[in-house]
C-alpha angles and dihedrals in degrees: 000000000000117000094250091050092050090049090050091053091050092050088054089054089048090054091049090056091051091047089056090056094254125139106232093193103051136201137234111338121190117211129196097210145013107241094249091052092049090054095042091054096038116166122162114258094012107151114236138180113203138172134196148107125305109238100168135025119190129173124211111179108297094348133082126210116200129182110224118197131191131168092281102047151298134290135180120243121208114204131177134160093249092065101033104029129245095278093048091047091051089054093050091049087063093052115121130205105269097035116131115225143167121223138192123201146103133283117252142152123249122227088268091054098253114150106236145152121257099214123219099169137023126197119194108225103170129002111218114222095182126070121237124233120279113295098237100033103042123195107320107159103104096208092050091045092057096039093047100034090157089066091042090056092049095046103038119054090187090061092051088051092055092056094043087054090047090056091046090051094051091047089052093048090054092048092047093053096039092056089053094056100263118145119219111227140173125229130184121288090188107063135179091229136017113249149132095073143022116269143104110273132214107249127208141158131250105213101199094052093032090226139132115250133186135209104242121263090193138356094219102112093048093049090052089052086061090055087055089050092056104264099132101191120029137161139180130195094210145180114234130187131210121180092216144104127319122228142144086285102035136064122171089235116045143158125246136178113219120184131178129194122193117224091019135098141206091289090061089049090051090055091045094051094044092052096042097050098039091052090045089055091050092048095051100036105022093241144061086235112079131184113230123177093332096315134090126247115198110206093177109136139270098058126207120269123209132179112238091197091054093048091051091047094049095044102038106009087238118157122202092239094055117116121241096262093050091050093049092048090052092049092050091048088060093050097262117153134191143130119259120190094184122024104235133137091245091055091051090049090056089060090047093050091049089054091048090051087070089066095050118148127214098229121075115275129185111214110202136176100058120182112266095233088063092054112052093164098047132090117248122238112271093238099037123039091191093064125064132212094247139121136194119202120215127190123181089346093307123117103227102164144027129185142174144189091242120242108238102171104106096203095049090043092056092047091049092049091050089052091048092055090063089052095049104115094157107068117353085209102098124103133179115277098229093185090058090053088048089053091052089052088065088058130267117205118239106273147172120232129196136190124191125185105231095192093053092045090053089050091056096044095047098041091243117161098208138032091239089067091064100040112080095215111016119189110263135188111259116259123233106249095245091053094061117107139165125239114281114255142200090213 
């Protein structure tokens, strides 16, 4: 059947329910068990009240067998007229795959030994007017899967599992940090100026104040204000926004963990990240060794440390004090290519980092010793002002974490931010947050700060090839009206 014809048939069934005085879109329905709990505590003749979606409907003589699914699992329903009555049985005969129902009955085992529910009453809770994807093929079209995630979640158990694991991961992160004395906080997503990281912001207007506002690109500067205020360990699992390109690794809206620890430094953040992620891997997969896209990642601590400055020196003979032209000449001499719109050291480093991506390893690596001009918010090394106390963590070619020993000298911070503005080739929209400098003048303790990309971490721990697989509703390009289509169906 065509989709429109199937919908028409289902509307006719809907009208039949209404004609019989039934409410096809029910109200509050109290259950006694989740399906998984009912099965886990199975005892013959135990009364149960369950609710869920019908995902299979099979007839055997005068009996019907339905598969009922809720968030926790699936169970078989056994229904015959002798238990449910002729009127009830007639209603169930009209049930379609996708309908949401509540049932009352008792647990029992079929002749084949399958744990099931012998149903005595059915309540229609929501009549489905749309057909679900084919039973054996599921929902495969990637565009439709992302645009109609609600169908994707119904049709593909593996997709539901990804997002259940994502929730489990975030719950664990909170617990891990809470038990170490970190305080979860909330900072503004709507900000009067874009700051805390490089990136092109989303700009809007606040009508009442007649002022420009920006969706945050990072919460960093607000979290550091809290260190000034006396909160010594803070974290935020935050939504950030970058008005930039979309790829398998990038979505304009994404989730980050940022954590700050007073009286610590980037070494403390290295230990924190290593412990947090390795234990997350073990929690979600049962092992420190995780399969990702056909290869193995070993999260067993301790992780490898490498010096970024040394790699750049060995590969390109670049020194952190070189000017932009010198750096570019050295990259070209080694065969490096790349387009640069504005000749700055940061632009050259983008070419360098792209080249280094080609040598990515699967196992976690902390890259340390970043050039100071790339790190305007980080302390410099005590014995070398051209190198900062910063690391970036890469796993399977993905940057998943970034940390500093936070710069807390207000005068140096302002000078570094002014210098960074001249090197900002990405947006041209950033300005210095004078209130942040003012906060530092009251005194911020030395601290370590850490950012972890939650979406990318979920990718790695669920063997997902793209970031869209781990974001429930990724931003998508609008479809032309004629291109829209519904999932194919078997009827």
